[in-house]
C-alpha positions in Angstrom: 71.7 102.1 111.6 73.6 102.2 114.9 77.3 101.4 115.3 76.3 98.3 117.3 74.1 97.1 114.5 76.8 97.7 111.9 79.3 95.6 113.8 76.9 92.9 114.9 78.2 89.4 114.1 81.8 90.6 113.6 84.4 88.7 115.5 87.3 90.2 117.3 90.2 91.0 115.0 93.5 89.5 116.1 96.5 91.4 114.8 98.7 89.4 112.5 102.3 89.0 113.5 105.2 87.5 111.6 108.3 85.7 113.1 111.5 87.1 111.8 115.2 87.0 112.5 118.1 89.4 112.1 121.2 88.1 110.4 123.3 90.8 112.0 122.6 90.4 115.8 120.9 86.9 115.4 117.9 88.3 117.3 114.5 86.4 116.9 111.3 88.3 117.3 107.7 88.9 116.1 106.8 91.9 113.9 103.4 93.4 113.1 102.4 93.7 109.5 103.0 97.4 109.7 106.7 96.8 110.5 107.4 95.0 107.2 107.5 96.1 103.6 107.2 93.9 100.6 108.6 94.8 97.2 107.5 92.7 94.2 109.7 92.9 91.2 109.8 91.3 87.8 112.0 88.5 88.9 112.8 86.5 92.1 115.9 88.7 92.5 113.9 91.8 92.7 111.2 90.5 95.0 112.0 90.8 98.7 110.7 91.9 102.1 112.4 94.2 104.5 112.2 95.5 108.1 114.3 97.2 110.7 115.6 94.9 113.4 114.0 96.1 116.7 117.0 94.8 118.7 120.0 96.3 116.8 118.4 98.7 114.3 119.9 97.0 111.2 117.9 97.2 108.0 117.2 93.7 106.9 116.3 92.6 103.4 115.3 89.0 102.6 114.2 87.3 99.4 110.5 86.5 99.1 109.3 83.5 97.1 105.8 83.0 96.0 104.6 81.6 99.3 106.2 84.4 101.4 104.6 87.0 99.0 101.2 85.3 99.5 101.5 85.1 103.3 102.7 88.7 103.7 100.1 90.1 101.3 97.2 88.2 103.0 98.6 89.4 106.4 98.3 93.0 105.4 101.9 93.9 104.8 102.2 97.1 102.6 103.3 96.2 99.1 105.3 98.1 96.5 105.3 96.9 92.9 108.5 97.6 91.1 108.3 98.4 87.5 111.1 98.1 85.0 111.8 100.9 82.6 112.8 98.6 79.7 
């Protein structure tokens, strides 16, 4: 099988971008999935996503509800599952 045959019928892949905002500098921008991290904890308090603001360099952490978790996961954001040691 040739490379052309293996990829026949595939559509062009469009990179996923997410709109985000920085609470520190109030910047608004788009981030690639690779710029975000998703942490899924046992509760809503321990489930969040984070990124570094490309404008001011601040580390931003925001809560992630079920819908945000779904969108980020489907969009290819790297996910870390937090486990409790109880």
